Structures are given as C-alpha cells and as structure tokens.
C-alpha positions in Angstrom: 85.6 73.5 81.9 84.1 72.5 78.5 82.7 75.9 77.8 83.1 77.4 74.3 85.5 80.0 75.9 87.7 77.2 77.3 87.6 75.3 74.0 88.7 78.4 72.1 91.5 79.1 74.6 92.8 75.6 74.3 92.9 75.8 70.6 94.6 79.2 70.6 97.2 78.0 73.1 97.9 74.8 71.3 98.2 76.5 67.9 100.6 79.1 69.3 102.8 76.5 71.0 102.8 74.4 67.8 103.8 77.4 65.7 106.6 78.5 68.0 107.9 75.3 69.3 106.7 72.2 67.4 109.5 70.1 68.8 107.9 70.2 72.3 105.5 67.5 71.1 108.4 65.1 71.1 109.3 66.0 74.7 105.6 65.8 75.8 105.5 62.3 74.3 108.5 61.3 76.5 106.8 62.5 79.7 103.4 61.0 78.7 105.0 57.6 78.1 106.5 57.7 81.6 103.1 58.2 83.1 103.9 61.8 84.2 102.3 64.1 81.6 103.9 67.5 80.9 101.8 70.7 81.2 102.6 74.1 79.8 101.7 76.4 82.7 101.3 79.8 84.2 102.2 82.9 82.2 103.1 80.8 79.2 99.5 79.6 78.8 98.3 83.2 79.2 100.7 84.4 76.6 100.0 81.5 74.2 96.3 82.5 74.3 97.2 86.1 73.6 99.5 85.2 70.8 102.6 86.6 72.5 104.4 83.4 73.6 108.2 83.6 73.8 110.9 80.9 73.5 111.1 80.8 77.3 108.7 78.0 78.3 107.6 76.8 81.7 106.2 73.4 82.3 105.1 71.4 85.3 104.7 67.7 85.9 104.2 65.1 88.6 107.7 63.7 88.0 110.4 64.4 90.6 113.6 66.3 89.6 115.8 63.2 89.0 113.2 61.7 86.6 112.7 65.1 84.9 116.4 65.3 84.3 116.4 61.8 82.9 113.6 62.6 80.5 115.2 65.8 79.3 118.5 64.0 78.5 118.8 63.4 74.8 116.2 66.0 74.0 117.9 69.1 75.4 121.2 70.4 74.1 122.2 71.3 77.6 120.7 70.8 81.1 121.3 72.6 84.4 120.1 72.2 88.0 120.4 75.7 89.5 116.7 75.5 90.6 116.6 71.9 91.8 116.0 72.8 95.4 112.7 74.2 94.2 112.0 71.2 92.1 113.1 72.8 88.8 115.3 71.4 86.1 116.2 73.7 83.2 117.4 73.1 79.7 117.8 74.5 76.2 117.3 73.2 72.7 118.2 75.6 70.0 116.6 78.9 70.8 114.2 77.3 73.3 114.8 77.8 77.0 112.7 75.5 79.2 112.0 75.0 82.9 110.3 71.8 84.1 109.1 71.9 87.7 107.6 69.2 89.9 104.1 70.0 91.2 104.6 72.2 94.2 102.8 73.1 97.4 104.5 76.0 99.2 104.3 77.5 102.7 105.6 81.0 103.4 107.2 82.5 106.5 105.3 85.8 107.1 108.6 87.6 107.6 110.2 86.3 104.4 109.2 85.8 100.8 111.3 82.6 100.5 108.9 79.6 100.4 109.3 76.3 102.2 108.9 74.1 99.2 107.1 70.8 99.3 106.2 68.7 96.3 102.5 68.5 95.5 100.5 65.6 94.2 98.1 67.4 91.8 98.1 69.9 89.0 95.2 71.8 90.6 97.1 72.1 93.8 100.1 73.5 91.9 97.9 76.1 90.2 96.2 77.1 93.4 99.6 78.5 94.8 100.0 80.9 91.8 99.7 84.6 91.9 96.7 85.5 89.7 94.0 83.5 88.0 95.2 84.4 84.5 98.5 82.7 85.5 96.7 79.7 87.0 95.9 77.9 83.8 97.6 74.8 82.3 97.7 73.0 79.0 98.3 69.3 79.6 100.2 67.8 76.7 99.2 64.1 76.8 100.2 61.8 74.0 96.8 61.1 72.6 95.1 64.4 73.5 95.4 67.9 75.0 93.6 69.0 78.2 93.0 72.6 79.3 93.0 73.0 83.0 91.5 76.2 84.6 90.2 75.5 88.1 89.9 79.3 89.0 88.3 80.5 85.7 91.4 82.4 84.6 90.2 82.4 81.0 87.1 84.5 81.9 89.3 86.9 83.8 91.6 87.1 80.8 88.7 87.5 78.4 87.4 90.4 80.6 91.0 91.8 81.0 90.6 91.6 84.7 93.2 90.7 87.4 92.0 88.5 90.2 93.6 85.9 92.6 92.9 82.2 93.0 92.3 82.7 96.7 91.9 86.0 98.5 94.3 88.8 97.5 95.3 89.1 101.1 96.5 85.5 101.2 98.3 85.8 97.9 100.1 89.1 98.9 100.9 87.8 102.4 102.6 84.7 100.8 104.6 86.8 98.4 104.4 90.6 98.7 106.3 91.0 95.4 102.9 90.0 93.8 101.9 93.6 94.7 104.4 94.9 92.1 103.5 92.1 89.7 99.8 93.1 89.8 100.7 96.7 88.9 103.2 95.5 86.2 100.6 93.3 84.6 98.2 96.3 84.4 100.8 98.2 82.4 102.1 95.2 80.4 98.9 93.4 79.6 96.3 96.1 79.9 94.4 94.2 82.6 92.4 96.0 85.4 92.9 94.8 89.0 89.7 93.8 90.8 88.5 96.1 93.5 89.5 93.4 96.1 93.0 93.3 94.6 93.4 97.1 94.6 92.2 97.2 98.2 94.7 94.6 99.3 97.5 96.4 97.5 96.7 99.6 99.4 96.4 97.8 102.8 99.4 95.6 102.4 101.9 97.7 100.5 104.2 98.0 103.5 104.8 94.2 103.1 107.1 95.2 100.2 109.7 96.1 102.9 110.7 92.4 103.2 111.4 92.2 99.5 114.9 92.8 98.3 115.6 96.0 96.3 116.9 94.0 93.4 113.6 92.1 93.0 111.5 95.2 93.3 113.7 96.9 90.7 113.3 94.1 88.2 109.5 94.3 88.5 109.7 98.1 88.2 111.9 97.7 85.1 109.3 95.4 83.5 106.6 98.0 84.3 108.6 100.9 82.9 109.6 99.0 79.8 106.0 97.9 79.1 103.8 99.2 76.3 101.9 101.6 78.6 104.0 102.4 81.7 101.8 105.4 82.5 99.1 102.9 83.7 101.5 101.2 86.0 103.1 104.4 87.4 99.6 105.9 88.0 98.6 102.8 89.9 101.8 102.9 92.0 101.0 106.5 92.9 97.2 106.0 93.6 97.7 102.9 95.7 100.6 104.4 97.7 103.1 101.8 96.4 105.2 104.5 94.9 105.8 106.0 98.3 107.7 102.8 99.2 109.4 102.1 95.8 110.1 105.5 94.3 108.8 108.2 96.7 110.1 111.1 94.5 107.4 110.3 92.0 104.3 111.2 94.1 106.1 114.2 95.5 105.9 115.7 92.0 102.2 116.3 92.7 103.0 119.8 94.0 100.3 122.0 95.4 98.9 124.5 93.0 97.1 127.6 94.2 95.3 130.4 92.2 98.1 132.9 92.8 101.1 130.8 92.1 100.3 128.9 89.0 102.7 126.3 87.5 102.5 123.1 85.5 101.4 119.9 87.2 104.9 118.5 87.4 103.7 114.9 87.9 101.5 114.9 84.9 104.2 116.8 82.9 106.7 114.0 83.8 104.3 111.3 82.5 103.8 113.2 79.3 107.6 113.6 78.9 107.9 109.8 79.4 105.3 109.1 76.7 106.9 111.5 74.3 110.3 110.0 74.9 109.0 106.6 74.2 107.6 108.0 70.9 111.2 108.9 69.9 113.0 105.8 71.0 113.6 104.7 67.4 116.5 107.2 67.6 118.0 105.0 70.3 117.4 101.8 68.6 114.2 100.8 70.4 112.9 100.6 74.0 115.5 102.2 76.2 115.6 102.0 80.0 117.9 104.9 80.6 115.8 107.4 78.6 112.6 106.2 80.4 114.2 106.6 83.8 115.5 110.0 82.9 112.1 111.1 81.6 110.2 110.3 84.8 113.0 111.6 87.0 114.2 114.7 85.1 112.2 117.1 87.4 112.4 115.4 90.7 114.5 118.3 92.0 111.5 120.7 91.7 109.8 119.9 95.0 113.0 120.7 97.0 113.7 123.9 95.0 110.2 125.3 94.7 110.0 129.0 95.7 107.0 131.3 95.4 107.6 134.6 93.7 105.9 137.6 95.3 103.0 138.7 93.2 102.5 135.3 91.7 104.6 132.7 90.0 106.9 129.9 91.0 110.6 129.3 90.5 112.7 126.1 90.7 116.2 127.4 90.6 118.9 124.8 90.0 116.4 122.0 90.2 118.4 120.1 87.6 121.5 120.0 89.9 119.4 119.0 92.9 117.5 116.5 90.8 120.7 114.8 89.5 121.7 114.2 93.1 118.3 112.9 94.1 118.2 110.6 91.0 121.6 109.2 91.8 120.6 108.5 95.4 117.2 106.9 94.5 118.7 104.7 91.7 121.5 103.5 94.0 118.9 102.6 96.6 117.0 100.6 94.0 120.3 98.8 93.2 120.7 99.9 89.6 124.1 99.4 88.0 126.6 102.2 88.2 126.4 102.7 84.4 122.6 103.3 84.6 122.9 105.5 87.7 125.6 107.7 86.1 123.8 108.0 82.8 120.4 108.9 84.2 121.8 111.4 86.7 123.9 113.1 84.0 120.8 113.4 81.7 118.8 115.0 84.6 121.6 117.5 85.2 121.9 118.4 81.5 118.2 118.5 80.6 117.9 122.3 80.9 121.2 123.1 79.1 119.5 123.7 75.8 117.3 126.5 77.2 120.4 128.7 77.3 120.6 128.4 73.5 118.0 131.1 73.0 117.4 131.6 69.3 120.7 130.2 68.3 123.1 132.6 70.0 125.5 129.9 71.2 129.0 130.1 69.9 130.7 127.1 68.3 132.6 126.8 71.6 129.4 126.5 73.5 128.1 123.8 71.1 131.3 121.9 71.4 130.9 121.9 75.2 127.4 120.7 74.9 128.6 117.7 72.9 131.6 117.2 75.2 129.4 117.2 78.4 126.8 114.8 76.9 129.5 112.4 75.7 128.0 109.1 74.5 124.6 110.3 75.8 124.1 113.0 73.2 121.3 111.3 71.4 119.6 110.5 74.7 119.9 114.2 75.6 118.4 115.1 72.2 115.4 112.8 72.9 114.9 114.0 76.5 115.2 117.7 75.6 112.7 117.4 72.8 110.3 115.4 75.0 110.5 118.0 77.7 108.4 120.3 75.6 104.8 119.7 76.7 103.3 123.2 76.1 99.9 123.3 74.6 100.9 126.5 72.8 101.4 125.3 69.2 103.5 128.3 68.2 105.8 128.0 71.2 106.2 124.3 70.6 107.0 124.8 66.9 109.6 127.5 67.8 111.3 125.2 70.4 111.4 122.3 67.9 112.8 124.5 65.2 115.5 125.9 67.5 116.5 122.5 68.6 116.6 121.4 64.9 119.1 124.2 64.4 121.2 123.1 67.3 121.3 119.5 66.0 122.2 120.8 62.6 125.1 122.8 64.0 126.3 119.8 66.0 126.2 117.7 62.8 128.1 120.4 60.9 130.8 120.7 63.5 131.0 117.0 63.9 131.7 116.6 60.2 134.4 119.2 60.3 136.0 118.4 63.7 135.1 114.8 64.7 133.2 116.1 67.8 132.5 112.6 69.0 136.1 112.3 70.1 137.1 115.8 71.1 140.6 115.9 72.4 143.5 118.3 72.4 145.8 118.5 69.4 148.7 117.1 71.6 148.5 114.1 73.8 150.2 113.6 77.2 153.3 111.9 75.7 153.8 114.8 73.2 153.3 117.3 76.0 156.0 115.7 78.1 158.4 115.5 75.2 157.9 119.1 74.1 158.3 120.4 77.6 160.9 117.9 78.6 159.1 116.9 81.8 158.2 113.7 83.5 154.6 112.5 84.4 153.1 114.8 86.9 150.1 117.0 87.7 151.6 119.6 85.4 151.1 117.3 82.4 147.4 117.1 83.3 147.2 120.9 83.7 148.8 121.4 80.3 146.4 118.9 78.7 143.4 120.6 80.2 144.6 124.0 78.9 144.9 122.6 75.4 141.5 121.0 75.7 140.0 124.4 76.6 141.6 125.9 73.6 140.3 123.1 71.5 136.8 123.7 72.7 137.0 127.5 72.2 138.7 127.6 68.9 138.3 124.2 67.3 141.3 122.2 65.9 144.5 124.2 66.2 146.9 122.1 64.3 150.1 120.7 65.7 152.3 123.8 65.2 149.8 126.2 66.8 149.2 123.8 69.6 152.9 123.6 70.4 153.2 127.4 70.3 150.2 127.8 72.7 151.6 125.1 75.0 155.0 126.9 75.2 153.2 130.2 76.0 151.2 128.5 78.8 154.4 126.8 80.1 156.2 130.1 80.3 153.5 131.6 82.5 153.0 128.5 84.7 156.4 127.1 85.6 
C-alpha cells in the first residue's frame, strides 16, 4: 500500500480534491473530530486520480445516518434523506452535491438487483462490495493526515487501463447484473479494457440483465452512447451478445454479404455515421443524444427490406419508413421519453429525403416542404444527412457535400425571404371563419390546409391573394 504508485495516486487525488472542493477539508475535520473519519470513495477517487473529478462527490464513513445528518448540519446549505434506507444522507453546498453513506455490507436476492442493506463495520468491507477494482479505492480524510486505501490494487488496474473485479466477475454480476452494462460503459467512457475473466462472465451471464428495469439499462446505455468513444462500447455490446438483449436491431445490421450481391457492411457503416455525426455536433451545441441515437438507428430498416436483385446487387426499398417504425418501437421499449422517440423516428424517416435532390433540381416548393417536414429538427437532419456519406470515393463524397451545401444555401435564402422556420398560411383560422362566415368545423381545417399547400407551392401570397384563393376554393367545396 506504500508503493510509489499508491503514493503518486494519493497525491493526485488529494490535489484534485483540494483544487475542486477545498471546503471539503472543513467537513472532513468535523467527521474526524467525531471519531468517524470521512473517506472519498469509489468513482470519485478514480476520477480524482485521472484529473476528471466533478462537483458530485461520494463519501463513506463509519457514522450512522443520524450522526451523518448532524455533522452535515451547518456545513451544507441543504440536506435531504431520500437515500436514508440505504444509509445515505445527501446535501449541497454551493455547486457541490455530496452523498455520505455509512459503511455497507449488502446481500442480494438472485432474482432481484435490490440489495438487502446491512451496515458494515470497516472501510475494507465496504470497498469489497463495489463493482470494479478501479472503483474500490478510498481516500480517508483524517484531520492530521490522509490515507489511501486500495485493498484490491485498483490503482494498478487503473494504471494499466484494465477492468477487473474485487472478487470473481461472476459473483459481482450475480449480485448486480447492471454491472455488465457498467463494464461496457467504462470501456467506452474511460478507455479501460475488461479482463478476459470479465468478458467471459459478461458473455455467460448477459441474460441476467432481464431482471434489470429498462430505465436503468437505458441510463447506462445513454452514458455509453454519450461517452468520448461510443464505438468501443457498442462493439463490445455486439461481440459479447449484450446488444441482442438491449438493442437487438444493432447486431442485425451485420447482414450477410456474398460475392454476387455486394453491398456495404451496414453495421460498420452505422458506426462510421455515428462517429461522423459526433464530429459535427458543434452545430447542435455539443454532445447530442438525439443525433447519436438517430445515427446508429438510421438504417435499422435494412435487414427487413433487404432484397437480392437478379444478376447481382441488393435493394432496401422503403427501409427509411420501416426503420422509423422499428426505431420508435425499440426506443419505447427502452423507456425513452416521447420527445426523444418522436425526434429519432422522424430523423430516421427523413434521412433519405435529400437523395431526391439530385443535382439541385428541387423546386422552391420542395425545399419548403423539406424544411416544414423537418420542423425544429432541421439542423439535426443536416448533420445526419451529411454524416450518412461514408463512401471512400473522394470525388463522389465531394459532389454530395457540394450538393448539400447548395441545399443549405437555398434553405438559408428562402428562410431570409420567407421566414421558413415558421411556415404558415397567409390567413389564420379566425380570419378564415370571418371571411367565409362559418363557425368552427372541419371545413376550417380543410381551408387552412389548402392555404398551407398554396403557401408551400408558391411562397407568401399576401392577404388579398390569399382571400381570393380562399374564396375560389370555397366555391368549389361547399
């Protein structure tokens, strides 16, 4: 425990904690004076060593919850007890969010991931129950000194960027199957490589994920997808069979390729589209869940629509429509919000629309409809469409990029002239009823839709022309 590696880790962690949250020393002194020292623990120690500590801090202590609450009073701005049944008291001070948990010793029901919580009597026992060795380290903040505790040599694993478990992986994943997803997420998020024993346990025990709620799996999947290198995590999900449980449409993209019916590797193509979309996320203000989901799901309709063309070749007619339905179904099963489900499925359905643009032959009416159909997802659609070009033919790629540049330029020009972002008829429903002297009814909606079609076809009509066109339509449709 006194190795140079441990000494360096202790100094790094202490320095990072002091830089980010120097006021914690005052809180540590309170606990130390009570005879129950406070310890920074788990992922916070790992992140402090890596220089990526956040303002959400996790601590553990021998003190029981009532005593923890008493010690936090006067230091925290606010305190809450939502996790008290698990021994946790939470609080905030300025931007800091902290959780202080009594040493725990847990036992799991094999058919549930909910632990039977018992308070433990040692820090080492508390660390033993944790998921991975890189998360089983602690920094004890005693008043006169600091002590680095690492009973499972997590610092060596972290130094080697290796993922291992305190006990056997089988024991860890049996206790909490969600750790299977966490292992894969850490690979994408931290760049660590799971040990062979961990990978084997994931493959053997992946069906245990069935006892985990869809919401919890979704949250781990989101963290994976929003990581620095989601390809690593997605590839691990596919190679270990976890994807078949969580998002089975992904491995199905590995379509058979034979020498007579050549086509792109749709799975690999989708990963490249994801990476290219991530490279353009600055257009969306930074990392964006909707565009990342749309990128990996945009072609999931291809396996169901795949047809071999006599003489060679493959077609995927209407795969965007089929894909939109599949995306909606999968995302609902994963318990995504309706807003995310609707946005991603719409992007999947629209992702091929640009290819009808040709060399710029679209009329202004077609451009208006493109904008109208994309609505507030227009920039997302720009990013997805551009990312969908993965050809190795430099000339073809340059032509596609230039053609899309032209489309965006036309959209910008029309937007400046016509306020495309809020396309609507020249007359609203109240004006239609007043002009036609009718009451609210389906006819008002039909008249409104007619004027909208004229607006899309011809651009702004002006009030007088719109009234004239409305009356012509009315004469034919009474």
